[in-house]
Each structure stands twice: as C-alpha cells, then as structure tokens.
N, C-alpha and C positions, 0 to 999 in steps of 0.2 A: 368539219370534214364531211364531204358528201357521203351519204349512206349511213352516217351515224344517227341513231334514233334518239336524239337528245329531246327531252321534254321541254317545250318552250314555255310552259306555264304549269304551276303546281296542280295536282289533283285532276289529271286527265285520264280517260280510259275506263272509268268506273261503269259498271253495269248494274242496274237495279231491277227488282221484280217489276214486270210490266213494260220494260224497255222492248223486249222481244215477245212476239206471239209464240206461245209454247205448243200450239196444237196444229201446226202446219202439216197437212197430209202429203208429205214429200213423195211417197210412193205412187200417188195418183198423178203426178206430173213428171217425175224424174225416173228415167229408165237406166238402170245400172249395167245393162248388158249390151249397150250400143257398140257395135263393132267399128273398127277403124274403116274409113272409106276405102273401097277396093280400087286398085289400079292407080293409086297416087303415091308418090314418093313421100316418105315420112322423115321429118327432121325432129329428132328427139332432143329436147333442150339439154338433156344429160350428156349427150355426145359432144356438146359445145362447152361443157364445163359447169353446167348448172348443178347446184347442190342444195338439197332441202334444208329448211330450218334457218340458221342464223346468217348465212352468207348473203350478201346482196348480189342478186343474179341478173341485174339489168343488162350487163354486157353479154353474157352467154345467150340470153334470150334474144337480144338484138341480133346477134350473129345467126341464130337459128331462123329468125323471121326473114332476115336479108338473104340467107341461103335459099330459102323457099322462094322468095321473090326472084332471085337470079336464075332459079331453075325453071321459072315460068309458071309453076303451080305446085301445090303439094299440101302436106299436113304438118303443122307444128304441134308436136305432142308434148303435153305436160302430164307426167305420171310419176307415181312413186313418192309422193310427199308434198309438203307445202313449201313453195319457193317465194321468198321475199324478193321484191323487185320494185324498181321505179317504172316509168311508163313503158308499156309494151305497144309497139306500133305494128299494125298489120297492113299487108299490101294486097294487091289484086290477086285473085285466084288462090287465096289462102284459106285453109280450114284450121282454125285454132281448136284443137281437140284436147279438152281437159278431161282426163280419165276420171272415173269415180274415186280413185285414190289420189287424185291430183288437185292441187290448189295453187292459184296465183294470189299471193297476199301482198297488199300494198305496203311499201315502206312507210313508216310514220314520219319520215322527213319529207316535207313538201318540196324541198329542192330537188328531190329525185324524180319529180314529175316534169315532163316537158311543158314549158310555158306555151302560151297560145301560139298556134302556127301562123305564119304570115297569111294575111287575108281573112283570118277568122275574127270572131267577135267575142267580147266578154259576156258572161252570163249574168252579170249584175254585181253589186257591191258586196254580196255575201261571199264571194270567192275570188281567188287570185288567178283563175284561168288554168288551162291545162287539163289533162285527163290521165287516168290510169291505163285503160285500154283504149287505143286510138286507131282509127282508120280514116284516111283523108283521100278523096278523089280515087277511090278504089272500086273495083268491080268484082262481083262474085266472091264475097267474103262470108264465111260461116264461123260462128262460135258455138261449140257444141261439146258433147262427150259425157255429160252426167256429173262433172266435177264442179268446182267452186271457184268463183272470183270473189275475193274478200277485200274490202276497202279499208278496214280498220277505222271506221267512221268516228268512233268516240274520241279518238286521239287528235282530231282536228277541230274540236269544239270545246267550249267551256262547260263546266258543271251547270246543271239546271238550278234554278232557285228552289224548286220543290221536286221531290221524287214523284214517280207516277202515282196517280190516284186509282186504287183498285176497287173502290165502292162508289155507287152513284151519288151524285150531289142531291141533297133534298130539295133544292130550289133552283129554278131556272130564271135567270135575269140577264138582260142585255144592257150594254152601255147606251146612254142616250145619244141623240145626234149631237148635242152640244159637246159631250165628252169625245165623240168620234172625231170632231174637228180639231182636237188637241192631242198632245202626247199622252193624255190620260187614257186613251181608248184601250191600251193594253194593260192598264194597272187599275181597273175599277174593281174593288174588292167584291167578290161574290159573283161577278159576271162570268158567263160561260166562256167568253173570249179570254179573260184573264186566267181562268182556271186551267185552260190548256196551254196558253202561251208561257206561263211561268214555269212550266215543266219542260219546255223546249230548250235544247242546248244550241247556243249560237256561237259562230266563229268570231263575231265582233263583240264589242263592249255594249251590249244592248241596253243596259240599265245604268250606264255612267258610273261604273264601279272601279274605273282605273285599270281594267284588264286590257292586254294587248290584242290587236287583231291577229288571229291565227291564220297562217297560210294553209290553204287547202285547195285541191283540184276542183274544177267546176263540174266535172262529171266522172263517174267511175268507168262507164263505157260510152265513148263518143264516136259516132259514125257521121262524118261530115262529107257531104257531096258525093255519096257513094251510090252505086247501083247494084241491085240484086243482092241483097244482104239477108242472111238468115241468122237469127239467134234462137237456138232451139236445144232443149234438153240440157239445161245448165242452171246452176244456182248462183244468183248474184246476192251477195251478203254484205251487210254492214257498210253501205255506201257512205262516202264522205260528203256528197252533195247529190246532184241529179244522178240517178242510178243508171238508166239506159237512155241515151239521147241521140236518136237519129235526127240529123239536121240537113235540110235541103237534099234529101235522098229520094230516089225513085226505085220502088220495088223493095219493100222491107217486110219480112215475116218474123214475128216474135211468137213462138209457140212452145208450149210445155216448158215454161220458164217459171222458176220460183224466185221471187225477190223477197229477201228476208232481212230487212233493215232494222236498225234501232229506231223505234217509232218516236224518238224524242230528239234526234239529230236534225237540225233545221235544214230545210230545202232538199230533203231526200225524197224527191218525187220518184215514182216508180218508173214509168215510161213516159218520157217527154218527147213528143213528136212535133218538130218545128219545121214548117215549110216543106213538108214531104208529101209525096203522092204515091198511091198504090201501097198502102200500109195495112197489114192485118196483124192484130194482136189477139191471139186465140188460145184458149185453155191455159191460162197462166194464173198463178197465185201470187198476189202482190200484197206485202205487208210493209208499210212505210210511214214516214212522218209528214209527208206532204202529198200533193195530188197523186192519186193512184195511176190513172192514165190521163195524160194532158195533151191537148192539141193546141199548138201555138202557131203564130205566123208573124213574128216581129219584123221590124223595119229592115233589118239587114239581110233577110232571106231574099227579098225582091222577087217573089214568085208566088203562084197560086198553090194552095195546099188542098188536095182533093182525093176522093176515093179512099176513105179511111174506115176500117171496120174493126170493131172491138166486140168479141163474143165469147161466151162461155168462160168468163173470168171471175175470180173471187178477189175482191179488193178489201183490205182492212187498213184504213188510213185515218190519221188524225184530221186530215183536211177533206178534200173532195174525192169521191169515188171516181167520177169521170168529170173532166172539165175541158171546155173550150175557153182559152184565155190563159194568162192575162195579156201577154204580148200579142196584140191583134192589129197589125198594120195592113197586111195583105189578105186577100180573100181566102176563105175557108168554106168548102162546100162538099156535098155528097158524103156525109158522115153517118155511119150506122153503129149504134150500140145496142146489143141485144143479149138476152139470156145471161145476165150477170148477177152476182150477189155482192152487195156493198154492206159490210158488216163491221162492227167494233165490239167483240164479245167480252172484253176483259178489262179495259181501262176507260176512264171517264175524264171529261165529258166525251160523248160519242163523236163520230165524224162531223165536221162542220157542215158539209152538204153531200147529198148523194149525187145529183146531176146538176152541174153548173155550166151555163152557156152564156158567154160574155163577148161583147165587142166594145172595146174602149178606145182604140187608137185609129179606127178607120176601116177595119175589116168589114167586108160583106160576108156575113155568116148565113149560109143558105142551104136548104135541103138537109136537115138534120133529123134523123129518125132514132128514137129511143124506145125500146119495147122490151117487155118481159124482164123487169128488174125487181129483185127482192132486196129490201133494205132492213137492217136491224141496228138499233142504236145509232142512227144517223139523225142529227138534230134537225136539219132542214132538208126535206127530201128533194126539193126542186128550186132552182134559182136561175132566172134568166134576166140579164141586165144589158142594156145599151146605154152608154154614156160617152162623154167626150174628154176622157182623161188626157188624150193627145200626147202620149209619151214620145211620139215621133216629132213633136214640136212643129207641127204644120203652122204656117203663118196665119195670123188672124184675117178673116174675111167677113164682109157683110153679107155674102151670099150663103144662105142656109144650106145649100147643097155642097159647099166646099168641104174639103177633108178636115179642116179645122173643127168642124162640127160633128165629126165622127162618122161611123159606118152605118150598117143596117143588120138587123136580124130578121130573117123571114123564112117561112116554110119549115116550121119545127113541129114534128109530130111525136107526141108522147103517149104511150099506151101501155097498159099492164104494169103500172107501178104499185107495189105493195110494200108499205113501210110500217114497221113496228117500233114502238118506243121513240117516236119523234118528239121533239120539244119545241120546234119553231114552225111558223107557217111558211109556205112557199111564197116567194116574191117574184113577180114577173113585171118588169117595168122598162119603158123607154124614158124619154125625158122631154121637158118643155123649157124653153129659155127665151131670151130676147137678145138681139144684137146690140152693140153699143149705140147704134142709131135708133133703137127702139123697135126693130122689126122682129116679129115673133118667129121662133124656131121651134118646130115640133118634130121630134124624131121618135116614131112609134115602132114597137116591135109588131111584126105583121104575120098574118096567116099562122096562128098558133092553134094547134089542136091537142087537147088533153082528154083522154078517155080511159075508163077503167082505172081510176086513180083512187087507191084505198090507203088511208093513213090512220093509224091508231097512236095516240099520244102516250108517253110515259105519264102515269097518273101521280106526278109529284106536285109540289107547290110551284106557283109562278108569281113573280113580282113584275107587274106591268107598269110602264111609264109612257102611256100613249099620248102623243102631242096633240094640241088643238088643230094644228095644220101640219101636213107632211111635207118636209122639204124635198127639193129635187136632189138627186144624187149625181151631180154633174161631173165632177172631176176626181172623185174619191177612188181609191183602190177598191175594186169590187170584192165584197165578201158578205155573205148573208147575215153575219152577226154584227155588221157595222151600220145597219139601217136604223137601229132602234126599233121599238115596238110599233106594230101597225094594228089596225082595228079589225083584223080577221084572223081566225085560227087555222083556216085551211088554205085558201088561195087568195092572195092580194095582188090584183092586177091593175096597172096604171099605164096610160099612154100606149094603147094597143089598138090595132085594127084587125078586124076579121078573126075573132077568137071563138073557138068552139070548145065547149066544156060538156062532157058526156059521162054519166055514171061516176060522179065524184062522191066518195064516201069518206068522211072524216069523223073519227071518234075522238073528241077532245078530252082534256082533263075534266075531272068531276067538278072542279071549281071554275070552269070556263064561263066567261061572260061575253065572249066575242062571237060575232056572226061567222059562219063558215066561209063565205065568199064575199069579197068586196071588190067592186069595179069602179075605177075612176078614169074618166076620159078614155073610155073603151067604145069603139064604133063597130057596128055590125057584129 
C-alpha cells in the first residue's frame, strides 16, 4: 500500500559513530528568529489537514502548495512538528517557509516520491529518479525559515561492509594502474580507496552479495529549469542521494544553509550545480558523503554554465571539497571559489581531494579562479584532469579537434592553498594519444597558474609502487586515487602548456624519497 513504510531489505537505517559530524556550528548559519515574509498570504499545511508524526501528509501538503499557486503567490508554512510526506512540488512565486519547530520528513517508501517528470533526465544508475522537494519551470521560489528538510537517507541504502574508521590509518597506499583497470580497484586491501569505499552504503548490490537494488529518489531538493531561486536559512539533513540540485537554472542563491548528511550514504553530494548560470553558494556548512560543491554540465542540459561563485563555505566530505565534473559535455566558465575550508576532522581516510577540476566529455572549462582555501585531512589537495571519457558517445573521428577527443581546460588560477595532513601529490594532466590512422593527438591543459601553495604531509608511512612508465589516463573515470603512484610528492604535471608555479612549499613525509615537482611534456 502506498505510504506504508515497509522495509525492503533487512537491517536498514542503522547509524554508527562517525556517520554524522557532531560539531556542526548550527548557530553560525541558521537563524531561529526569521519572521514570515510580510504582505504575503500564508497557507499553513495544518489548515489543509497535515498532522505531525505518523500520518502520511502528501495530500494536504499538495493542496497547500496548489492553493498558493492558484492565489498567484504566497507562503506555504510548515510549523509545529515533523510531517512525513512524499514528494512536495513547489510552484512559481512560492516561499516554502519551514519554521524552526517544523520539519518535512521523507517517507521511507520510495513509491511515495514522484517519478521523473516528462522531459527530465535520470541522474545515473545509482537511483531511480524523482525527488523529495521539487520545483520545475518555476520562477521566484524560496526555501527558508530555519527548519529542517529530512531525507531519511539510511533507509534507502544497504549496510556498509565496515563501520566508520575513527582513527588514522598508519599507511598510505594506492591501487596500481593495473588494478585500476579491473574491478579490483575498489577492493585492494589496505589502499586508501578501498578503506573509504568499503564504508560507503550503496543502493545497489555493489559487491555481488545477492542484495536487491533499493529504490531511492535521485535528489532531496531538485530545482529544474527555474529562475530566481533562493535556498536560505534552512537545514538539509540525511539526504538519500544528491542533496540540493539546481539544474538548468538561471539565478540561484544558496546562503546560510547547513547540509548535514550521513557521510557514508553513497552519492549524497552537497550542492550539485548542473548547467546553471548566475549561481552563488555563500556561507554554508556542508557535511556529506560525496562532492561538497560540484559544478556539472552533462549532455542533456544543452547549455553553457557560467558565472558561478562559491565563497565562505566549510565543507566536510569523504570525496571532493569542490569539483568541476564529472558530467562535462557543455561549456563551463567564469567560476570562482574563495575563502573556504575543506576539512575532515574525525573520520578516515580524509577527503579524496580538495579542489578537483575535470573535463571528460567535451566541455571547455575556462576562467576558473580558486583562492584562499584552507584544507585539513584532505588526501590530495589539487587535481586537474582532461581526458576523453566521452560519456556522450560522440562518434569516432580522425580529426583531433572533434568532440570525440574531448574538450579543453584553460585559464585556471590557483592561489593561497594551505593544506595540512595531506597524503597524496597533486596531479595536473592532459593527455596524448594517436588516432586509428596513426595521427598524433595531444590535448594539453593550458594557462595554469599556481601560487602560494603550501602543503604539509601527514607523517605516516607510505607504500609506493611507482611504474617504470606512466600510462595515459584516457577514458577512465577521473579520481585522484585511481592514477597509481607518481614520482613526485608535491606537484606532478603532464601534457600542459603555459604553466606558472610560484612559491610552492611542500613538506613531505620523513621517509619521502620523491622530488617535489615533476614536469612531463610541459611547454612554456
């Protein structure tokens, strides 16, 4: 029966020490005395029959949202308790005001979530589509109030193979490139990649143990093709997949938001910005299990993504603090990230990467500025990669400039990076290949400036397996821990033109034997 919270597989919903960050300074971000907007009609969900706690409130909340729509504008008020519900759809000129004593809590039954809207796209094999809070083709939408949107994330994924690690690992080791080309890459005993992945909870049967694929929404808050959207002064907690996902939107402000996810529920990115323009993410605290703030532009957006600013945010994530990628088919430009802290204070291994800039499917990624970033317990501070994964399946061409061969990364300025307890070197690389007809193809990253870059390693042990020759990373999924070891401990740069390095300071492990910087096929 719809609305019944039947458990689809044994042992779901457990929470372990380390799943949640316990030291989030809510009072620095969330204001509990925010008044209701003046001069707007208020549609209190309780007036439409909503009741806190056990009742499924999808219908009364729908009626409140539609009454607000029919009135032309107004405030949908959630106050006086936690309301279990399926999908909540917002319309133009609506303020969803969740009061400090109010909460929208997702039903544990995936069937209570709207399936994908007509004309929308799936987010990937990890999810079944749909969203918990949804706005489509809407203008002037605001989500605010100081209350909570709760996704019940643990109930949509299987138990982890291991519980969170609360103490540092004594040794740092990477999978080899040979292992990375097989299914072994996620199951190499002792590797940092395996150490975090076996603690992640997946919705699918990741290890072939006969578990069913669990149905879950693709996003907790999904804003699709919207204009002038604000998400401000609200807590987003325990997402079941991507937490906040503006897609193909113009004019998005995310400010004074706390994202408090289970850091071991797979695919719980903090803020995923797909194919959007004029986006600001400011003064937010993000604790999640996947990329903290992520800029994508996959094939189905069919538009440029530009004018994106991320500033004054703290990100605590298992994956990347800030990332451009992985879905990168259309252009991404004019991106600024500044004055942020990327940290992992309490579980291990640390975050996979601090700043990751990728183009894999044809995007031209241009004019990216990253400055004044502090990192702690981030394994790889900086990762820049251009390859030809070609997820859009562009047809083969002998022309090296064809989209089959990928996009470009150019005009990246990195300054003022300070990273403590790093464990892996930064990797910056384009690629070189040949066509089927033997014609050389060289795709370099271009115009890269790095200054005032200070990194201090965690002084643990390391196991290095440096190959005699370094393979190209042509079609692999980009991740800093999938390259295997390289022969530099600070910056490893390959296939790059016009690179400027200034004031690079790297303090390696005591046992270090590698050079600080290595350059291969780097011009000017």
